N, C-alpha and C positions, 0 to 999 in steps of 0.2 A: 686037602693038601696032597693026598696021594694022587688024585686025578690030575692036579696041576703039575706035579712032579713027572708023571708019566708022559704028559703032553709035551713037556720041555726037556725030557731026558737026553735027547740027542743034540740039544744046543750046548755048545761048549763055550765056556767063559774064557776070554783071552786073559792070560796072566803074564805079567812082566815084572821085572825088578823095579822097585821104586826108584824114580829118578834121583840122582844125587843132588846135594845142595849146590846151587849154581849162583845164588845171589842172596845177600843179606842186607838189611837196612834198618835204620832207626827212623821210625815214622813220625813220632810225636813225643813230646815231654809235657806231662800234665801235672799241675800242682795247685794246692790250695792258695798259694801266694798269688797266682795269676787269675783266680776266679774273679770275674767282674772286669778284668782287663782284657782277657782273650776269650774267644768262644769256648765254653766248657772248661776254661782254665788251661787249655792245651795249645802249645806252640807246635805247629807243623814244621817238621824238619825237611830241608831240601837236600837233594843229592849233593854230596861232597861238602856239606856244611860241617865245620869242625867244632863249633861252639854254639850254644844257644844264644839267641839275641836278647832274651829276657832273663831276669833273675827268678829262680824257682826255689821252692821249699814248702814246708808244712806237711800236713797230712789231710787228704791223700796226696801222694807224690809218686807218680807212676811214669813209666816209659813204655811206649808201644813199639814193638819191633816186628819185622816181617822177614820171612825166609821163603825163597823159591826152591823147590825140591823137598825131599823128605828128610828134614831134621825134625824138630818139633819137641813136644812135651818132655820126653825122656832123654833127649840127646843135647838139648840146648842149655846154655848157662849165661849168666850175666853178673857183673859186679859193678858197684858204684862206690867210688872213693875207697877202693880196696876191700869192701864188704860184699858178701854174697847177696845178690838180689833174690827176691822170692817171686816165682812165676805164679800169678793169680788166675790167669786164664790163657787158653790156647784154642784157637778156632781155625778150622780148615778153610782155605780159600779155594773155591771151585770155579771152573770155567763154565761156559754155557752147556757143556756136555755133562755137567755134574761130577766131573773127575777132579779130585783134590790135587792141586799142583803146588801148594805152599801153605804157610801158616801165619796168622797174626798172633802175637803173644803179648800179654800185658804183664809187666814186672812192677812189683812194689819195691820202692827204694826209700821208704820213709824210716826204716830202722836199720842200724842206729841212725839217729837224726843227724844227717849231714845236709847242708843246703847247697854245697857245690863240690865238684870233683869230676873225675873221669868216669863215664859210664862205658863199659866194654861188654859187647854182646858177641857170643860165639855160638855158631850152629855147626853141628857135626852130622854128616849123613848117617842114616840108620843102617846103610849097607856100605859096600865099598864105595868110597868117594871122598871128597875133600872135607876139611874143616875150614870154615871161613869166619872171619871176625870183622867187626867194625866198631868204631867208638866215637864219642862226642864228649866235649867238656861241657858240663852243665853249670851255669852261673848261679 
């Protein structure tokens, strides 16, 4: 390791502030009620869609969100029918240069058991930058 360090000690890594949150979206709603009806029980959500096209519910009952910029695990939140959603996974989205530019997040909305209501997703930049929200009514 010392040899590798000495060989590269003059190479400087470029550091920059993390890009602020610039876009948020609700990508899919997945539920037990739609297993067998939709692929993987998931309804893909289109841009500007304000309500799901299908009725959802059961357990599992999850929403997949996406954020461009650096929000993510510690700064994002979601509610469903007025109750706090639980983030169950957060995965970085990287470009062909392997630089992470956003995040996919999976939210459990099965508890308390609600089958319909407003899902609201909020992403806050980890540094100076905006807070952005989006929502959808889940049938």
